C-alpha positions as CSV (number, residue, x, y, z in Angstrom):
1,X,101.9,65.8,260.3
2,X,99.3,68.4,259.4
3,X,96.1,67.1,257.2
4,X,96.3,68.3,253.7
5,X,93.2,69.9,254.0
6,X,92.3,72.3,257.1
7,X,88.6,71.3,258.7
8,X,86.0,73.9,257.2
9,X,83.8,75.4,260.1
10,X,80.1,74.2,260.2
11,X,78.0,75.8,257.5
12,X,74.5,77.4,258.1
13,X,71.6,74.9,257.9
14,X,70.0,76.7,255.2
15,X,72.8,76.1,253.0
16,X,72.2,72.4,252.3
17,X,74.5,69.7,252.9
18,X,76.2,69.7,249.4
19,X,78.9,72.5,248.9
20,X,80.6,70.9,246.1
21,X,82.0,73.1,243.4
22,X,81.0,72.4,239.7
23,X,83.8,70.7,237.5
24,X,86.2,73.1,236.4
25,X,86.1,74.1,232.7
26,X,88.4,72.8,230.0
27,X,91.1,75.0,229.1
28,X,90.4,77.7,226.5
29,X,90.9,76.5,223.2
30,X,92.1,79.8,221.9
31,X,93.9,82.3,223.6
32,X,94.1,84.9,220.6
33,X,91.9,87.7,221.9
34,X,95.3,88.8,223.8
35,X,96.4,89.7,220.3
36,X,96.4,93.3,219.8
37,X,96.3,95.5,216.6
38,X,98.7,98.1,217.0
39,X,99.2,101.1,215.0
40,X,102.7,101.7,213.3
41,X,103.1,105.0,215.3
42,X,103.3,103.0,218.5
43,X,106.5,101.2,217.2
44,X,110.0,102.9,218.1
45,X,111.8,104.6,215.4
46,X,114.8,103.1,213.4
47,X,113.8,99.4,214.3
48,X,113.3,96.6,211.8
49,X,112.4,93.0,211.9
50,X,112.3,90.2,210.1
51,X,111.6,86.2,210.4
52,X,111.7,83.1,208.4
53,X,111.5,79.4,208.5
54,X,115.0,78.0,208.8
55,X,114.1,74.2,209.3
56,X,114.5,74.3,213.1
57,X,111.2,73.4,213.9
58,X,109.5,70.2,212.4
59,X,106.6,71.8,210.6
60,X,107.4,73.6,207.2
61,X,106.5,77.2,207.3
62,X,106.6,77.6,211.0
63,X,108.6,80.7,211.7
64,X,111.7,79.4,213.9
65,X,114.3,82.0,213.1
66,X,114.0,86.2,213.6
67,X,116.0,89.1,213.9
68,X,115.6,92.8,215.2
69,X,117.9,95.5,214.1
70,X,118.7,98.9,215.1
71,X,119.0,100.9,211.9
72,X,119.7,104.3,213.4
73,X,123.4,105.3,212.5
74,X,124.3,106.1,216.2
75,X,125.1,103.6,218.7
76,X,122.5,101.4,220.3
77,X,122.7,100.8,224.5
78,X,121.8,97.4,225.4
79,X,121.1,95.9,228.8
80,X,120.3,92.3,229.9
81,X,118.7,90.1,232.5
82,X,119.9,86.8,232.6
83,X,119.2,83.5,234.2
84,X,120.7,82.4,237.4
85,X,120.6,78.8,236.5
86,X,124.0,77.2,236.8
87,X,123.9,75.5,233.4
88,X,123.5,79.0,231.2
89,X,122.7,77.9,227.8
90,X,125.3,79.0,224.9
91,X,123.3,82.2,224.1
92,X,123.5,83.3,227.2
93,X,127.2,83.0,227.8
94,X,127.7,84.6,224.1
95,X,125.3,87.4,224.7
96,X,126.8,88.3,228.1
97,X,130.6,88.3,226.2
98,X,128.9,90.6,223.6
99,X,127.8,93.3,226.0
100,X,130.9,92.9,228.2
101,X,133.4,93.5,224.9
102,X,130.8,96.5,223.7
103,X,130.4,98.3,227.0
104,X,126.9,97.8,227.1
105,X,126.2,98.5,223.0
106,X,124.5,96.1,220.6
107,X,122.5,96.7,217.4
108,X,120.8,93.3,216.6
109,X,118.9,90.3,218.1
110,X,118.6,86.8,216.5
111,X,116.3,84.5,217.8
112,X,115.8,80.9,217.0
113,X,113.1,78.9,218.5
114,X,112.5,74.9,218.4
115,X,116.0,74.5,220.0
116,X,117.5,75.8,223.2
117,X,121.0,75.1,222.3
118,X,121.5,74.6,226.3
119,X,123.7,72.1,227.7
120,X,125.4,71.6,224.3
121,X,129.2,71.7,225.3
122,X,131.8,73.6,223.1
123,X,129.9,73.1,219.9
124,X,126.9,75.0,221.6
125,X,129.2,77.8,222.4
126,X,130.6,77.8,218.7
127,X,126.9,78.0,217.3
128,X,125.9,80.8,219.1
129,X,128.8,82.6,218.4
130,X,128.4,82.2,214.9
131,X,125.0,83.1,214.7
132,X,126.1,86.5,216.1
133,X,128.9,87.0,213.8
134,X,126.9,85.9,210.7
135,X,124.6,89.2,211.6
136,X,127.4,91.4,212.0
137,X,129.1,90.2,209.0
138,X,125.9,91.1,206.7
139,X,125.0,94.7,208.3
140,X,126.5,97.5,207.3
141,X,129.6,98.8,209.1
142,X,128.9,101.2,212.0
143,X,131.2,103.4,214.1
144,X,131.9,102.4,217.9
145,X,131.0,99.6,219.9
146,X,128.2,97.3,218.8
147,X,127.6,93.9,218.4
148,X,124.5,91.0,217.9
149,X,122.8,89.2,220.9
150,X,121.6,85.7,220.5
151,X,118.4,84.4,221.9
152,X,117.3,80.7,221.9
153,X,114.4,78.6,223.2
154,X,113.3,75.1,222.5
155,X,114.5,71.4,223.8
156,X,117.5,71.2,226.0
157,X,120.6,68.9,225.0
158,X,120.3,69.1,221.3
159,X,122.1,70.9,218.7
160,X,121.3,73.6,216.7
161,X,121.1,72.9,212.8
162,X,123.3,75.7,212.4
163,X,124.2,75.5,208.7
164,X,120.5,76.0,208.1
165,X,120.6,79.1,210.4
166,X,123.6,80.5,208.8
167,X,122.6,80.4,205.4
168,X,119.3,82.0,206.3
169,X,120.8,85.0,207.7
170,X,121.5,86.7,204.6
171,X,117.4,86.5,203.9
172,X,116.8,87.9,207.1
173,X,118.7,90.9,206.6
174,X,117.6,91.5,203.0
175,X,113.7,91.5,204.4
176,X,114.2,93.6,207.2
177,X,111.0,95.8,207.7
178,X,109.4,98.1,210.3
179,X,105.6,97.6,209.8
180,X,103.4,96.0,212.3
181,X,103.2,93.0,210.6
182,X,107.0,92.5,210.4
183,X,107.1,93.0,214.6
184,X,104.3,90.6,214.7
185,X,105.6,87.9,212.5
186,X,109.1,88.2,214.9
187,X,106.7,87.6,217.6
188,X,105.7,84.5,216.2
189,X,109.3,83.3,215.6
190,X,109.8,83.6,219.4
191,X,107.1,80.7,220.1
192,X,107.4,77.2,221.1
193,X,104.5,75.9,223.2
194,X,103.0,79.3,223.4
195,X,99.2,79.7,222.1
196,X,99.7,83.4,220.6
197,X,102.4,85.8,220.0
198,X,103.0,88.4,222.7
199,X,103.8,91.9,221.2
200,X,103.0,95.3,222.7
201,X,104.1,98.7,221.8
202,X,102.9,102.2,223.0
203,X,103.7,105.9,222.7
204,X,105.1,107.5,226.0
205,X,104.9,111.3,227.0
206,X,107.6,112.1,229.4
207,X,107.2,114.9,232.0
208,X,109.3,117.3,229.9
209,X,106.7,116.8,227.0
210,X,109.4,114.7,224.9
211,X,107.3,111.6,223.2
212,X,109.1,108.0,223.1
213,X,107.9,104.7,222.0
214,X,108.7,101.2,223.3
215,X,107.9,97.8,221.8
216,X,108.5,94.6,223.3
217,X,108.1,90.5,222.4
218,X,108.2,87.8,224.8
219,X,107.4,84.0,224.9
220,X,106.8,81.6,227.4
221,X,104.2,79.2,228.4
222,X,106.1,76.2,230.4
223,X,109.5,76.0,232.1
224,X,108.7,79.4,233.8
225,X,109.8,80.5,237.0
226,X,112.4,83.1,236.3
227,X,115.1,84.4,238.6
228,X,117.4,86.8,236.3
229,X,119.9,89.0,237.1
230,X,122.5,91.8,235.2
231,X,125.0,90.3,233.1
232,X,128.0,91.7,235.1
233,X,127.0,90.0,238.4
234,X,124.8,86.9,237.5
235,X,122.7,85.8,240.1
236,X,110.1,76.4,228.1
237,X,112.0,79.4,228.7
238,X,111.0,83.0,228.9
239,X,112.6,85.4,226.6
240,X,112.3,89.0,226.1
241,X,113.2,91.7,224.0
242,X,112.3,95.5,224.7
243,X,113.1,98.1,222.0
244,X,112.8,101.8,222.4
245,X,114.1,105.1,220.7
246,X,114.6,106.7,223.9
247,X,118.2,108.1,224.4
248,X,119.5,106.0,227.4
249,X,123.0,105.3,228.5
250,X,124.0,101.9,228.6
251,X,124.4,101.9,232.5
252,X,121.0,103.9,233.1
253,X,119.4,101.2,230.8
254,X,120.7,98.7,232.9
255,X,119.5,100.3,236.1
256,X,115.9,100.5,234.8
257,X,115.8,97.0,233.2
258,X,116.9,95.6,236.5
259,X,114.2,97.5,238.6
260,X,111.5,96.4,235.7
261,X,112.7,92.9,235.6
262,X,112.3,92.4,239.7
263,X,108.7,93.8,239.4
264,X,107.7,91.9,236.3
265,X,109.5,88.6,234.7
266,X,111.1,87.8,238.2
267,X,107.2,88.0,239.7
268,X,105.7,85.1,237.6
269,X,105.7,81.5,237.9
270,X,103.8,78.9,235.7
271,X,105.5,75.5,237.0
272,X,108.2,76.7,239.4
273,X,111.0,75.3,237.0
274,X,113.8,77.9,236.2
275,X,115.0,77.7,232.7
276,X,118.5,77.6,231.5
277,X,117.9,80.2,229.0
278,X,115.8,82.9,230.6
279,X,116.9,86.2,229.2
280,X,115.1,89.7,228.7
281,X,116.9,92.2,226.6
282,X,116.7,96.1,226.3
283,X,117.8,98.1,223.6
284,X,117.7,102.0,223.3
285,X,118.7,103.6,220.1
286,X,118.4,107.3,220.9
287,X,116.6,107.7,217.5
288,X,114.0,109.9,219.5
289,X,116.9,112.4,219.0
290,X,117.0,114.3,222.1
291,X,119.5,114.3,225.0
292,X,120.2,111.4,227.3
293,X,117.1,110.8,230.0
294,X,118.0,112.1,233.1
295,X,115.9,113.5,236.0
296,X,112.2,113.5,236.1
297,X,112.2,112.2,232.5
298,X,114.5,109.1,233.5
299,X,112.3,108.2,236.3
300,X,109.3,108.3,234.0
301,X,110.8,106.3,231.7
302,X,111.9,103.8,234.2
303,X,108.5,103.5,235.4
304,X,106.6,103.2,231.9
305,X,109.5,100.5,231.1
306,X,108.3,98.6,234.2
307,X,104.6,98.8,233.4
308,X,105.4,97.4,230.0
309,X,107.4,94.6,231.5
310,X,104.5,93.7,233.5
311,X,102.1,93.6,230.6
312,X,104.4,91.2,228.9
313,X,105.0,89.1,232.0
314,X,101.5,88.6,232.8
315,X,100.7,87.4,229.2
316,X,103.2,84.8,229.3
317,X,101.3,83.6,232.7
318,X,98.0,83.8,230.9
319,X,99.5,81.5,228.2
320,X,100.7,79.1,230.9
321,X,100.5,75.6,229.5
322,X,97.4,74.3,230.2
323,X,96.2,77.3,232.7
324,X,92.5,78.2,232.9
325,X,93.1,80.8,235.4
326,X,95.3,84.0,235.7
327,X,95.9,84.6,239.4
328,X,97.5,87.7,241.4
329,X,98.9,86.8,244.5
330,X,99.2,90.4,246.4
331,X,101.0,90.2,249.8
332,X,100.7,93.8,251.9
333,X,102.1,95.2,255.1
334,X,105.0,93.5,254.8
335,X,108.3,94.6,257.0
336,X,109.9,94.8,253.5
337,X,109.5,94.1,249.8
338,X,111.7,91.1,249.7
339,X,110.0,89.5,252.4
340,X,106.4,90.2,250.5
341,X,107.9,88.8,247.4
342,X,109.2,86.0,249.1
343,X,105.8,85.0,250.8
344,X,103.9,85.5,247.6
345,X,106.2,83.3,245.5
346,X,105.9,80.7,247.9
347,X,102.2,80.7,247.7
348,X,102.3,81.4,243.7
349,X,104.4,78.2,243.4
350,X,102.6,76.1,245.7
351,X,101.2,72.9,243.9
352,X,98.6,72.3,246.1
353,X,97.3,76.0,246.0
354,X,97.3,75.6,242.2
355,X,95.4,72.2,241.7
356,X,92.8,73.6,244.4
357,X,92.4,76.9,241.9
358,X,92.0,74.3,239.3
359,X,89.3,72.6,241.0
360,X,87.6,75.8,242.2
361,X,88.1,74.4,245.9
362,X,88.4,77.3,248.1
363,X,90.9,75.4,250.3
364,X,92.4,78.4,252.0
365,X,94.3,76.3,254.4
366,X,96.7,75.4,252.0
367,X,97.6,79.1,251.2
368,X,98.0,79.8,254.9
369,X,100.4,76.7,255.1
370,X,102.5,78.2,252.2
371,X,102.5,81.4,253.9
372,X,104.0,79.5,256.9
373,X,106.7,77.7,255.2
374,X,107.9,80.8,253.0
375,X,111.7,80.6,253.5
376,X,112.4,83.5,255.6
377,X,115.6,84.2,257.3
378,X,115.2,83.6,261.2
379,X,113.7,85.3,263.5
380,X,110.8,84.8,260.9
381,X,108.6,88.0,261.1
382,X,105.1,86.6,260.5
383,X,103.0,86.5,263.5
384,X,100.3,84.1,262.9
385,X,97.4,86.2,265.0
386,X,98.0,89.3,262.7
387,X,97.6,87.3,259.1
388,X,94.6,87.7,257.1
389,X,93.7,86.2,253.8
390,X,91.1,86.9,251.4
391,X,89.8,86.3,247.7
392,X,89.4,89.5,245.7
393,X,86.8,88.9,242.6
394,X,87.6,90.2,239.2
395,X,84.0,91.5,238.8
396,X,84.4,94.2,241.6
397,X,82.2,92.7,244.1
398,X,83.5,93.2,247.8
399,X,86.4,90.8,248.7
400,X,85.6,87.4,250.5
401,X,87.5,87.3,253.9
402,X,88.6,83.7,254.5
403,X,91.1,84.4,257.8
404,X,90.9,87.8,259.8
405,X,93.9,88.3,262.2
406,X,94.8,84.6,262.3
407,X,90.9,83.8,263.0
408,X,88.8,81.9,260.5
409,X,85.9,83.0,259.1
410,X,82.4,81.6,258.3
411,X,83.2,81.0,254.6
412,X,80.1,81.5,252.0
413,X,81.2,78.4,250.0
414,X,78.9,78.9,247.1
415,X,80.3,82.8,246.6
416,X,83.8,81.2,247.0
417,X,83.4,78.6,244.4
418,X,81.7,81.3,242.0
419,X,84.9,83.3,242.3
420,X,87.0,80.7,241.8
421,X,84.9,80.0,238.4
422,X,86.3,83.1,237.1
423,X,89.2,83.1,234.8
424,X,90.7,86.0,236.8
425,X,90.9,86.4,240.5
426,X,93.2,87.5,243.5
427,X,94.6,86.4,246.6
428,X,95.4,88.7,249.2
429,X,97.4,88.3,252.3
430,X,98.1,90.9,254.7
431,X,101.0,89.9,257.0
432,X,99.8,92.8,259.6
433,X,102.8,95.3,259.6
434,X,100.8,98.4,259.2
435,X,102.2,100.7,256.7
436,X,104.4,97.9,255.4
437,X,105.8,97.1,251.8
438,X,103.7,95.2,249.3
439,X,104.5,93.0,246.5
440,X,102.5,91.1,243.7
441,X,103.2,87.7,242.2
442,X,101.2,86.1,239.1
443,X,100.8,82.7,238.5
444,X,98.3,80.1,236.9
445,X,96.5,76.9,238.1
446,X,97.9,73.4,237.3
447,X,95.5,71.5,235.1
448,X,95.3,68.2,233.6
449,X,96.5,69.5,230.3
450,X,99.6,70.8,231.9
451,X,100.6,67.2,232.4
452,X,99.7,65.9,228.8
453,X,101.8,68.7,227.5
454,X,104.9,68.1,229.0
455,X,104.4,64.3,229.3
456,X,105.0,64.5,225.4
457,X,107.1,67.7,225.0
458,X,109.9,66.3,222.7
459,X,107.5,64.3,220.5
């Protein structure tokens, strides 16, 4: 059996005998600095939002029910990426059905927080369907295929207070607004153990000169290790909604979302637990007014959607339960993108790596160990004599080499501890296949606070 810690090389005598890192800082008391003030011009045209307290959460006044609606008179393309967990929650099943029956169209999304409506049997399915039907019954009739998608997040195995929700739907539709404040309130209605609402919006100029807008909301802080796929082939929960006024055909929107999710939401982990409810939805209502995006404009849209999704996904990691570190794991010069991503994921989900990061311990042997047991198909393509590992500081100073071509470096422990004291840092692993593929994964550390939060989640 290998030792849990690899022995360190002797240090220069001038360094002294003690190399212990200072005690880690407590988790930040506030992460509200990640909330941005967004101009109304950044939000997509013809989308409106509303939110309310429906009595799902225990605390009176806490927003726990929200609605997003496309008010554009034309059809609204919709795409989705759902959890691959076998125990798919009722809203996942119902939303998949809506997309299938409407040929990839939906004009609204209803979201509740405080109850996941997962593993709730036939009643849970009926409740999720009732939420979708209730919204459709009060919205104005619309020609062509449409529907309302459903998102739920919270405790698994508990029934929704469905009558509270259904009785709140008329007030949601009557208070719809397109203001930044309405969007921010909707983001708050997504939250469970989140410490801040996660909302972004921006204008994008395409190669042709056309201007479109994208807005997005997501939530998540624990039970975060998404592995999502399109609804047609299903491959604390992460939920996300991306809305744009770009005109994009349903099948092209699904292609763009698949690409974006694989490089964003499917590349984050807080605790390695995949939820029953993980869902990212995309709506494109075409209110920009031009022809459907194709060619260079579509490619640019896909790349912008991916950048946007990466930013939202990173906010989830930054809000990881009890997290004090935001860590980028980069694997480069790999034989393929899937291999690079698998190795990065294995490092990012290692409990030993994550606890060392919290303790500001430059125990790079744990990183190398994770590289070595990454679940790759035989024959294993990793050559141990070609692998290099380094820390990249967030202050722009040079990388700190830990291992070069399989040979350990004389590590400056004091500098390593200083790098690990920062909130942001990057672990870089070079597999040595020159000109190879690269992948990134984003994770956080494991702190005492994570155990405290999850030891009393239901209370």
